[in-house]
C-alpha positions in Angstrom: -0.1 -27.5 63.5 -3.0 -30.0 64.3 -5.6 -30.8 61.6 -9.1 -29.8 63.5 -11.4 -32.8 62.5 -14.8 -32.7 62.1 -17.0 -36.1 62.0 -20.0 -36.0 60.0 -22.3 -39.0 60.7 -22.0 -40.2 64.3 -23.1 -43.8 63.8 -21.0 -47.2 64.1 -18.2 -45.8 61.9 -18.3 -42.4 63.6 -17.8 -44.1 67.1 -14.8 -46.0 65.8 -13.3 -42.6 64.2 -13.6 -41.1 67.7 -11.5 -44.0 69.2 -9.2 -44.2 66.6 -8.6 -40.3 66.5 -7.1 -40.7 69.9 -4.2 -42.3 68.3 -3.2 -39.3 66.0 -1.4 -36.5 68.0 -1.7 -34.5 65.0 -5.2 -34.8 64.5 -7.7 -33.2 66.8 -11.1 -34.2 67.0 -13.0 -30.6 67.3 -16.7 -31.1 66.1 -19.1 -33.8 65.5 -22.4 -33.5 63.6 -25.5 -35.4 64.9 -28.9 -35.4 63.5 -30.5 -36.2 66.7 -29.1 -37.0 70.3 -25.8 -38.5 71.2 -25.9 -42.3 71.9 -24.7 -43.3 75.4 -21.9 -45.1 73.8 -20.3 -41.9 72.0 -20.9 -39.8 74.8 -18.8 -42.2 76.9 -15.6 -41.7 74.5 -16.0 -38.0 73.0 -13.3 -35.8 74.5 -14.7 -33.0 76.4 -13.2 -30.4 73.8 -15.3 -31.8 71.0 -17.9 -29.5 69.9 -21.2 -31.5 69.2 -24.0 -30.0 67.1 -27.0 -30.7 64.7 -26.2 -27.2 63.3 -24.6 -27.9 60.2 -22.8 -24.4 59.7 -21.6 -24.2 63.5 -20.2 -27.9 62.7 -18.1 -26.6 59.8 -16.9 -23.5 61.5 -15.3 -25.7 64.2 -13.1 -27.9 62.0 -10.8 -27.7 59.2 -11.2 -30.9 57.6 -14.4 -33.2 57.5 -14.6 -37.0 57.6 -18.0 -38.3 56.4 -19.2 -41.8 57.0 -23.0 -41.0 56.8 -25.7 -42.0 54.3 -26.4 -41.3 50.7 -29.1 -39.0 51.5 -27.3 -37.0 54.0 -24.2 -36.5 52.1 -25.7 -33.9 49.5 -27.0 -31.9 52.5 -23.1 -31.7 53.6 -22.0 -31.1 49.7 -24.3 -28.3 49.6 -22.8 -26.5 52.9 -19.2 -27.1 51.9 -20.0 -25.5 48.5 -20.7 -22.2 50.4 -18.1 -23.0 53.0 -15.1 -25.1 51.5 -13.1 -27.4 53.4 -11.1 -30.5 52.5 -13.3 -33.5 52.7 -12.6 -37.4 53.4 -15.8 -39.4 52.5 -16.3 -43.1 52.6 -20.2 -43.3 52.0 -21.4 -45.6 49.5 -24.3 -46.1 47.2 -24.0 -42.6 45.8 -26.0 -41.2 42.5 -24.1 -40.3 39.9 -24.9 -36.6 40.6 -23.7 -36.8 44.0 -20.3 -38.2 42.7 -19.9 -35.2 40.2 -20.9 -32.9 43.1 -17.7 -34.6 45.0 -15.7 -33.9 41.8 -16.9 -30.2 41.6 -16.1 -29.6 45.4 -12.4 -31.0 44.6 -12.0 -28.0 42.3 -12.0 -25.6 45.2 -10.6 -27.9 48.1 -8.7 -31.3 48.3 -11.4 -34.0 48.4 -10.8 -37.9 48.9 -13.5 -40.4 48.2 -13.0 -44.0 48.8 -15.9 -46.9 48.9 -13.1 -48.6 51.0 -10.3 -47.1 53.1 -7.8 -50.0 53.9 -4.5 -50.3 52.3 -5.3 -54.1 51.4 -8.2 -52.8 48.8 -6.0 -50.1 47.4 -3.7 -52.8 46.6 -6.2 -55.0 45.1 -7.5 -52.2 42.8 -4.1 -52.3 41.3 -3.7 -56.0 41.5 -6.8 -56.5 39.4 -6.2 -53.7 36.8 -2.8 -55.5 36.1 -4.5 -59.0 36.0 -7.4 -58.0 33.8 -4.6 -56.5 31.1 -2.2 -59.4 31.3 -5.2 -62.2 31.2 -7.0 -60.0 28.5 -9.1 -63.3 27.4 -10.1 -64.1 31.0 -13.9 -63.9 32.0 -14.0 -61.7 35.0 -16.4 -62.2 38.0 -16.6 -60.1 41.2 -18.1 -61.7 44.2 -18.6 -59.6 47.5 -20.2 -60.4 51.1 -21.2 -58.1 54.0 -22.9 -58.1 56.9 -26.8 -58.4 56.8 -27.2 -54.7 57.5 -25.7 -53.3 54.3 -28.0 -51.3 52.3 -26.3 -50.9 48.8 -25.4 -54.1 46.7 -23.2 -54.5 44.9 -20.9 -52.7 47.3 -19.0 -49.4 46.2 -15.9 -51.3 46.3 -17.0 -54.3 44.2 -18.1 -51.6 41.5 -14.7 -49.8 41.7 -12.9 -53.1 40.9 -14.7 -53.9 38.2 -14.1 -50.1 36.7 -10.7 -50.8 37.4 -10.6 -54.1 35.3 -13.1 -52.4 32.6 -10.5 -49.4 32.5 -7.5 -51.6 32.0 -9.4 -53.7 29.1 -10.3 -50.2 27.5 -14.2 -51.2 28.0 -17.3 -48.9 28.7 -17.6 -50.0 32.4 -21.6 -49.1 32.1 -22.2 -51.6 29.4 -19.7 -54.3 30.8 -21.2 -54.2 34.1 -23.6 -57.5 34.5 -25.4 -57.1 37.9 -27.8 -60.2 37.4 -27.5 -63.0 35.1 -30.4 -65.1 33.7 -29.0 -66.0 30.7 -25.9 -67.2 29.1 -22.7 -65.0 30.0 -21.8 -62.5 27.1 -18.7 -61.2 25.9 -16.8 -58.2 27.3 -19.1 -58.6 30.7 -18.2 -58.3 34.0 -20.0 -60.0 36.4 -21.3 -59.3 39.9 -22.6 -61.2 42.8 -23.6 -60.1 46.4 -23.8 -62.1 49.7 -25.8 -60.6 52.5 -25.6 -62.2 56.0 -24.5 -62.4 59.8 -21.7 -59.8 60.8 -19.4 -60.2 57.8 -17.2 -57.0 57.7 -16.3 -57.3 54.0 -15.0 -59.8 51.6 -14.2 -59.1 48.0 -13.2 -61.5 45.3 -12.1 -61.0 41.8 -12.0 -64.0 39.4 -10.1 -64.3 36.1 -11.5 -67.5 34.5 -9.9 -69.2 31.4 -10.0 -72.7 30.1 -8.2 -74.9 32.1 -7.1 -72.3 34.9 -8.2 -69.4 36.6 -6.8 -66.6 38.9 -8.7 -65.4 42.0 -7.9 -62.3 44.0 -9.4 -61.7 47.5 -9.2 -59.0 50.0 -11.1 -59.9 53.6 -11.4 -57.2 56.4 -11.7 -58.9 59.9 -12.3 -55.9 61.9 -14.1 -52.5 61.2 -11.6 -50.5 62.7 -9.5 -50.8 59.8 -11.8 -48.2 57.9 -11.3 -45.9 60.6 -7.7 -45.7 60.5 -7.6 -45.4 56.8 -9.9 -42.6 56.8 -7.8 -40.9 59.4 -4.4 -41.5 57.5 -6.3 -40.1 54.5 -7.2 -37.2 56.6 -3.6 -36.5 57.6 -2.4 -36.9 54.0 -5.1 -34.8 52.6 -4.5 -31.9 54.8 -1.1 -31.2 52.8 -2.5 -31.3 49.2 -3.8 -29.0 46.6 -7.6 -28.9 45.5 -8.0 -32.0 43.6 -10.2 -35.3 43.6 -8.5 -37.9 45.1 -8.9 -41.9 45.7 -7.2 -44.2 48.5 -4.7 -45.2 46.0 -3.0 -42.2 45.6 -2.1 -42.5 49.3 0.1 -45.5 48.8 1.7 -44.9 45.3 
């Protein structure tokens, strides 16, 4: 049976999801939520059967699974609606508050929910490698540097923070205490440093460095085309449709 996909957020990622969904015969794009009118670019690629609306309840009524790439202020509105009409959810929106993250976990008690700040296979692998390296090189200083296009609104990126969490967990550290978003003094022990670069049209680059006296190891992941995130989200949707209620990450797909 085809999974009826609803896309919440018809921006740049929404358009890529529409395009890529045509390559998945078991996924049917059934509804699209738009806050304002459709852009000409989206009109040209939407299948005729897709139901387009700015009514959230009607949007949910026309799909069986939601993919969200919206904004931090828009996702809480979707989650409120899903708490009344639960549907499986794949979300890649970043810059979320602690409360919204908790709301995602709460929804996972009713239906399967997958949240990932980065939907690529390579990043799922980097999380594992960073964790293993943090554990193996237990005395190394950890620094995380990420670069994105000039329009990205959150910094550090959600993926950079997730990498930091993986390293902190591997060492048994409290990430909230270890996280150093800025540095204006000497480096401290049990500290994970972050640096952000914003410029041009960089899709995404993340580097985790483990620095020792006399040697260092750097792990790097680079995204060269944005469509990889749409492909990952659709793979996640296909996988999530068969899962039990729970809160999942992109790493669960590639175990």
